[in-house]
C-alpha positions as CSV (number, residue, x, y, z in Angstrom):
1,M,0.1,-0.1,0.0
2,T,0.9,3.7,-0.9
3,N,-0.1,5.9,2.1
4,D,-3.6,4.1,2.0
5,I,-4.2,4.2,-1.4
6,G,-3.9,1.0,-3.1
7,R,-1.8,0.1,-6.1
8,R,-4.3,0.7,-9.2
9,E,-5.6,3.7,-8.0
10,F,-2.4,5.1,-7.4
11,V,-1.2,4.2,-10.9
12,K,-4.4,5.6,-12.2
13,R,-4.2,8.7,-10.3
14,S,-0.6,9.1,-11.7
15,A,-1.6,8.5,-15.0
16,V,-4.4,11.3,-15.3
17,A,-1.2,13.9,-13.9
18,G,0.8,12.4,-16.8
19,V,-1.7,13.7,-19.5
20,I,-2.6,17.1,-17.9
21,A,1.3,17.7,-17.5
22,A,1.6,16.6,-21.6
23,T,-1.3,18.5,-22.6
24,G,-0.9,21.6,-20.8
25,L,-4.8,21.1,-19.2
26,P,-4.5,23.0,-15.8
27,S,-5.7,20.8,-12.7
28,S,-9.2,21.3,-11.2
29,E,-6.9,23.3,-8.0
30,A,-5.5,25.7,-10.8
31,R,-8.6,26.2,-12.5
32,A,-10.4,27.4,-8.9
33,A,-7.2,29.5,-8.8
34,N,-7.7,30.8,-12.0
35,P,-11.1,31.0,-13.7
36,P,-11.4,31.6,-17.4
37,A,-12.4,35.2,-18.4
38,A,-16.5,35.2,-19.4
39,A,-17.4,34.1,-22.4
40,E,-18.6,36.2,-25.0
41,P,-22.5,36.2,-25.3
42,V,-24.7,34.1,-27.2
43,N,-25.7,36.7,-29.4
44,S,-22.8,38.8,-30.3
45,V,-21.2,35.3,-31.2
46,L,-24.6,34.4,-33.4
47,A,-24.9,37.9,-35.1
48,G,-21.8,37.1,-37.6
49,R,-23.0,33.4,-38.4
50,H,-25.6,32.9,-41.3
51,L,-28.7,30.9,-39.8
52,D,-31.8,32.2,-41.9
53,S,-33.1,29.7,-44.4
54,K,-34.5,32.3,-46.4
55,E,-31.2,34.7,-46.1
56,F,-29.5,31.4,-47.7
57,C,-31.7,30.5,-50.5
58,L,-31.7,34.6,-51.8
59,S,-27.7,34.4,-51.3
60,E,-27.5,31.4,-53.4
61,Y,-30.0,32.5,-55.7
62,D,-28.0,36.1,-56.3
63,A,-24.8,33.8,-56.7
64,L,-26.6,32.7,-60.1
65,T,-26.2,33.7,-63.4
66,P,-29.1,31.8,-65.4
67,A,-27.3,29.9,-68.4
68,M,-30.6,31.3,-70.8
69,T,-31.6,34.7,-69.4
70,F,-32.9,36.6,-72.6
71,S,-30.2,38.9,-73.6
72,A,-31.1,39.3,-77.1
73,R,-30.5,42.4,-79.0
74,D,-32.8,42.1,-82.3
75,A,-36.1,40.1,-83.7
76,A,-33.9,37.3,-85.3
77,D,-31.5,36.7,-82.0
78,A,-34.4,36.8,-80.2
79,A,-36.3,33.8,-82.3
80,A,-33.0,31.5,-82.0
81,W,-32.4,32.2,-77.9
82,Q,-36.5,31.4,-77.9
83,K,-35.9,27.8,-79.7
84,R,-33.0,26.7,-78.0
85,A,-34.8,28.1,-74.2
86,R,-38.2,26.4,-74.9
87,K,-36.3,22.9,-75.6
88,R,-34.9,23.5,-72.1
89,L,-37.8,24.8,-70.3
90,I,-39.3,21.1,-71.3
91,E,-36.2,19.4,-70.5
92,R,-36.4,21.3,-67.0
93,L,-39.9,20.5,-66.5
94,G,-39.3,16.7,-66.7
95,G,-40.4,16.5,-70.3
96,F,-43.6,15.5,-71.8
97,P,-44.7,12.1,-73.5
98,S,-43.3,11.2,-76.6
99,S,-46.6,10.7,-78.0
100,R,-50.4,11.5,-77.4
101,A,-52.8,9.5,-76.4
102,P,-56.1,8.7,-78.1
103,L,-58.2,11.4,-75.8
104,N,-61.5,9.0,-75.4
105,A,-63.4,11.9,-74.9
106,Q,-67.2,11.3,-73.7
107,V,-69.9,13.6,-72.7
108,L,-71.3,12.5,-69.4
109,E,-73.7,15.5,-68.5
110,R,-75.3,17.9,-70.6
111,V,-77.1,21.1,-68.3
112,D,-79.0,24.1,-70.5
113,F,-78.8,27.2,-69.3
114,P,-80.6,30.5,-70.9
115,T,-77.2,31.5,-72.5
116,Y,-75.0,28.6,-72.7
117,V,-75.1,24.9,-72.7
118,R,-72.5,23.5,-70.3
119,E,-71.0,20.0,-71.0
120,K,-69.2,17.9,-68.3
121,I,-66.8,15.4,-70.2
122,V,-64.1,12.9,-69.6
123,F,-60.9,12.9,-71.6
124,D,-57.4,10.8,-71.5
125,T,-54.3,13.1,-71.2
126,R,-52.5,9.9,-70.9
127,S,-52.9,6.0,-71.3
128,N,-52.9,6.1,-67.4
129,L,-54.5,9.5,-66.4
130,S,-57.8,11.2,-67.2
131,A,-59.0,14.7,-66.9
132,I,-62.5,16.2,-66.0
133,G,-63.6,19.6,-67.9
134,Y,-66.6,21.4,-68.7
135,L,-67.0,23.0,-71.9
136,L,-69.8,25.7,-71.9
137,V,-70.7,26.7,-75.5
138,P,-72.5,30.6,-76.3
139,K,-76.0,30.0,-77.4
140,S,-75.7,33.1,-79.2
141,G,-72.6,32.1,-81.1
142,T,-71.4,31.8,-84.7
143,A,-70.1,28.6,-86.1
144,R,-66.6,29.1,-85.1
145,M,-65.7,31.0,-82.3
146,P,-62.7,31.8,-80.5
147,A,-62.5,29.6,-77.1
148,V,-60.7,29.9,-73.6
149,V,-58.7,27.2,-71.8
150,A,-59.8,28.2,-68.3
151,F,-58.0,26.8,-64.8
152,S,-58.4,27.3,-61.6
153,G,-55.7,27.7,-58.7
154,H,-55.7,26.1,-55.1
155,G,-59.2,26.1,-53.3
156,R,-62.2,24.2,-54.7
157,G,-61.2,23.8,-57.9
158,V,-63.4,24.0,-60.9
159,Y,-66.1,24.7,-58.8
160,D,-64.6,28.1,-58.4
161,I,-64.3,29.3,-61.5
162,L,-67.5,28.0,-62.5
163,S,-69.2,29.8,-59.6
164,L,-70.6,26.5,-58.1
165,A,-71.4,25.6,-54.6
166,D,-70.1,22.3,-53.1
167,D,-73.2,20.3,-54.0
168,G,-73.0,21.5,-57.8
169,T,-75.5,23.7,-58.0
170,P,-74.9,27.5,-59.2
171,R,-74.1,30.0,-56.8
172,A,-75.8,33.7,-56.9
173,D,-72.4,35.2,-55.2
174,R,-69.5,35.2,-57.2
175,N,-67.3,37.3,-54.9
176,G,-66.9,34.5,-52.4
177,T,-63.7,33.3,-53.7
178,Y,-60.4,34.9,-55.4
179,A,-61.7,32.9,-58.5
180,K,-64.8,35.2,-59.1
181,G,-66.1,32.7,-61.5
182,Y,-64.2,33.6,-64.2
183,A,-64.9,30.4,-66.3
184,L,-68.4,31.7,-66.4
185,Q,-67.6,35.2,-67.1
186,C,-65.9,34.1,-70.3
187,V,-68.7,32.6,-72.2
188,E,-70.5,35.5,-70.7
189,R,-68.3,37.3,-73.5
190,G,-69.2,35.2,-76.4
191,Y,-66.4,32.3,-75.9
192,V,-66.6,28.3,-75.6
193,T,-65.3,28.1,-72.5
194,F,-63.2,25.0,-71.3
195,A,-62.5,24.7,-67.5
196,V,-60.4,22.0,-67.3
197,E,-60.2,20.4,-63.5
198,Q,-56.1,20.2,-62.6
199,L,-54.4,17.6,-61.3
200,A,-54.7,17.1,-57.5
201,F,-58.0,19.5,-57.2
202,G,-61.1,18.7,-57.1
203,A,-62.5,15.6,-58.6
204,R,-59.2,14.9,-59.7
205,R,-58.0,14.4,-55.7
206,D,-56.5,11.5,-54.2
207,E,-58.7,9.4,-51.3
208,A,-57.8,10.7,-48.5
209,A,-58.0,14.5,-49.5
210,Q,-61.7,13.7,-51.1
211,K,-62.5,12.7,-47.1
212,A,-60.9,15.7,-45.7
213,G,-64.0,18.0,-48.1
214,L,-63.6,19.7,-51.2
215,G,-61.4,22.3,-50.1
216,E,-58.9,20.2,-49.6
217,N,-56.2,19.0,-52.4
218,S,-53.9,16.1,-53.2
219,C,-51.1,18.4,-54.2
220,R,-48.3,18.2,-51.6
221,P,-48.2,14.2,-52.3
222,A,-48.7,14.5,-55.9
223,A,-46.2,17.2,-56.6
224,C,-43.4,15.7,-54.4
225,A,-44.2,12.2,-55.8
226,A,-43.5,14.1,-59.5
227,L,-40.1,15.2,-58.2
228,L,-39.1,11.7,-56.9
229,L,-40.1,10.8,-60.6
230,G,-37.7,13.4,-62.2
231,Q,-40.8,15.2,-63.3
232,S,-43.0,18.5,-61.8
233,M,-47.0,18.9,-60.8
234,A,-46.3,21.6,-63.5
235,A,-45.4,19.6,-66.4
236,W,-47.9,16.9,-65.9
237,R,-51.0,19.8,-65.5
238,V,-49.1,21.7,-68.9
239,W,-49.3,18.2,-70.4
240,D,-52.9,18.1,-69.6
241,A,-53.9,21.6,-70.5
242,M,-52.2,20.8,-74.4
243,R,-54.5,17.9,-74.7
244,A,-57.5,20.0,-73.4
245,I,-56.8,22.2,-76.7
246,D,-56.3,19.0,-78.8
247,Y,-59.7,18.3,-77.7
248,L,-60.9,21.9,-78.3
249,H,-59.7,21.2,-81.9
250,T,-62.1,18.4,-82.6
251,R,-65.2,20.7,-81.8
252,P,-67.2,22.4,-84.5
253,E,-68.0,25.4,-82.5
254,V,-64.1,26.3,-82.1
255,D,-62.3,28.4,-84.5
256,A,-58.7,26.6,-83.5
257,S,-57.0,29.7,-84.8
258,R,-58.2,31.6,-81.9
259,I,-57.7,29.3,-78.6
260,A,-56.5,31.5,-75.2
261,T,-55.5,30.2,-71.6
262,L,-56.8,32.1,-68.3
263,G,-55.8,31.1,-64.7
264,A,-55.5,32.7,-61.5
265,S,-53.0,31.8,-59.0
266,G,-52.1,28.0,-59.5
267,G,-53.9,28.6,-63.0
268,G,-51.8,31.2,-63.7
269,T,-49.0,28.8,-63.4
270,T,-50.6,26.7,-65.8
271,S,-51.7,29.4,-68.1
272,L,-48.3,31.1,-68.7
273,L,-46.7,27.7,-68.9
274,T,-48.8,26.0,-71.4
275,G,-48.6,29.8,-73.4
276,A,-45.0,29.5,-72.9
277,V,-43.9,25.9,-74.8
278,D,-47.8,25.6,-76.9
279,Q,-47.6,27.9,-79.9
280,R,-50.9,27.0,-80.5
281,V,-52.1,29.2,-78.0
282,K,-52.9,32.9,-79.0
283,V,-53.6,34.8,-76.0
284,T,-52.1,34.2,-72.9
285,V,-53.8,35.6,-69.4
286,V,-52.0,35.2,-66.1
287,S,-53.4,36.4,-62.9
288,A,-52.3,36.6,-59.4
289,Y,-49.2,34.8,-60.6
290,F,-46.6,37.0,-62.5
291,N,-43.6,37.6,-60.6
292,T,-39.9,37.0,-60.4
293,F,-39.3,33.9,-58.6
294,R,-36.8,35.9,-56.4
295,D,-39.6,37.8,-54.8
296,S,-42.3,35.1,-54.6
297,I,-41.5,31.4,-54.8
298,V,-38.1,31.3,-53.3
299,S,-38.9,34.0,-50.4
300,I,-42.5,33.4,-49.5
301,S,-43.9,29.4,-48.9
302,H,-46.1,28.2,-51.8
303,C,-47.6,25.1,-52.2
304,P,-44.6,22.5,-54.1
305,D,-46.7,22.1,-57.5
306,N,-44.9,25.7,-58.0
307,Y,-41.6,24.5,-57.8
308,V,-39.4,23.0,-61.0
309,P,-36.1,21.7,-60.1
310,G,-33.1,23.1,-61.6
311,L,-35.1,25.8,-63.2
312,L,-33.1,28.9,-61.9
313,N,-30.0,27.9,-63.8
314,D,-31.5,29.0,-66.7
315,M,-34.6,31.5,-66.3
316,E,-36.4,33.6,-64.4
317,M,-40.4,34.3,-64.7
318,Y,-39.9,36.8,-67.4
319,D,-38.2,34.7,-69.4
320,L,-41.2,32.4,-69.4
321,A,-42.8,35.4,-70.8
322,G,-40.5,35.8,-73.5
323,L,-41.5,32.1,-74.5
324,V,-45.1,33.5,-75.3
325,A,-43.5,36.4,-77.3
326,P,-44.4,37.7,-80.0
327,R,-47.6,35.9,-79.1
328,R,-50.3,37.8,-77.0
329,L,-49.6,38.4,-73.3
330,F,-51.8,39.8,-70.5
331,V,-50.6,40.0,-66.7
332,E,-52.9,41.7,-64.1
333,S,-51.5,41.7,-60.4
334,G,-53.4,43.0,-57.1
335,R,-51.7,45.7,-55.5
336,N,-52.3,44.0,-52.4
337,D,-51.5,40.5,-52.9
338,R,-49.2,38.9,-50.3
339,I,-47.9,35.8,-51.7
340,F,-47.1,37.7,-55.2
341,P,-46.2,41.0,-54.0
342,I,-46.4,43.6,-56.3
343,A,-43.2,45.2,-56.3
344,G,-41.8,41.2,-57.6
345,S,-44.6,41.8,-60.1
346,E,-43.3,45.2,-61.7
347,R,-39.9,44.1,-61.9
348,A,-41.0,41.2,-64.2
349,A,-43.6,42.9,-66.0
350,A,-40.4,45.7,-66.7
351,K,-38.3,42.9,-67.7
352,A,-40.6,41.0,-70.3
353,R,-41.5,44.6,-71.5
354,T,-37.7,44.8,-72.4
355,I,-38.2,41.2,-74.1
356,Y,-41.7,42.2,-76.1
357,Q,-39.6,45.6,-77.5
358,T,-36.8,43.2,-78.5
359,F,-39.2,41.2,-80.9
360,G,-40.9,44.5,-82.1
361,V,-44.4,44.0,-80.6
362,P,-44.3,46.2,-77.7
363,D,-48.1,46.4,-77.7
364,R,-48.6,42.7,-77.2
365,L,-47.9,42.5,-73.5
366,G,-50.4,44.4,-71.7
367,Y,-49.9,44.7,-67.8
368,A,-52.3,45.9,-65.4
369,I,-52.4,46.7,-61.5
370,H,-55.5,46.5,-59.9
371,E,-56.1,47.4,-56.2
372,G,-57.5,44.1,-55.0
373,A,-55.3,40.9,-52.8
374,H,-54.5,37.8,-54.6
375,E,-57.3,37.5,-56.7
376,F,-58.9,37.8,-59.9
377,N,-59.6,41.0,-61.3
378,G,-60.3,40.4,-65.5
379,A,-61.6,44.2,-66.4
380,E,-58.8,44.9,-68.4
381,A,-57.9,41.4,-69.4
382,F,-61.3,41.2,-70.8
383,E,-60.6,44.1,-72.8
384,Y,-56.7,42.7,-74.1
385,M,-58.7,39.5,-75.0
386,A,-61.6,40.8,-77.0
387,R,-59.1,42.9,-78.9
388,W,-56.5,40.1,-80.1
389,L,-59.3,37.3,-79.8
């Protein structure tokens, strides 16, 4: 025994002392006699660090130089850019089917209204996917009328743009939603109107969303599945829109050379992208959506159906407007829209105006600001459509 300490304990203590001496670590007695200086306050330390997720996203955005942003100096150069950029956009979306499946269209019901007839139609957009649409045909029209493909945004799906109650009956009040029944407003102005239910809304939701009520959608699981598949909800909806245009080409009431797309919010997304990739669209109307990605989709929480992988590496939203040019594009934005801020909309519109000027057709881009919020207005949009359709 050594000073009443067992041999093992003596060896252990000696070893610890050796480590302290070798590493320069002070003993507990030395630490007590010489306490360390007070640590710098945590808030002061973190002030110089980068913890904010939004700020990180914006710094990544600001570091980008989009490979295909519009930089043409004349109309010929702009047309060459457009071919490259449209191809790249389709690739970023995830591509479209290499062939068109038969439409297999069927009229499920026909309802007679005082000024128009409404047909409920089911048609196939792919061999494994079907769509529902409501075709509204004016009674007072001529043999070949201009047509509008109308898309709803988030909410109750196509019922919002048809002003239908949850049970499918007509609503007297059109001001209960952001949409204000804009499909009905179209047919009342003499357009054959195809109100197409977007995938994951209304009748095209999954079982869980349908059980939750008409206001629920199945965007999140479907859009995220699309990303896992290397595709996007945007591409799926745009292809549905293109097949809806295919269907309109089969209708004897429709002048196929005068087809427009129109939508607000998520419907505005589909309208803009469809106009960008499908040159059969003569007029594209976008409400409550057009902005910069930086000011809206990157900075503010949105449904995952808004996101296209890698798109910002190539182009901004105003470049999508350049893919519509020199065809007609009308954009409206609410001054009090909180999720698509007006400052971002004005910046995007200014960029789009430059693109249209380069194409030599500045009068074909229309832009209006209304005093509302995130909602369809239509006052100037319908004037624009009447002028060009």
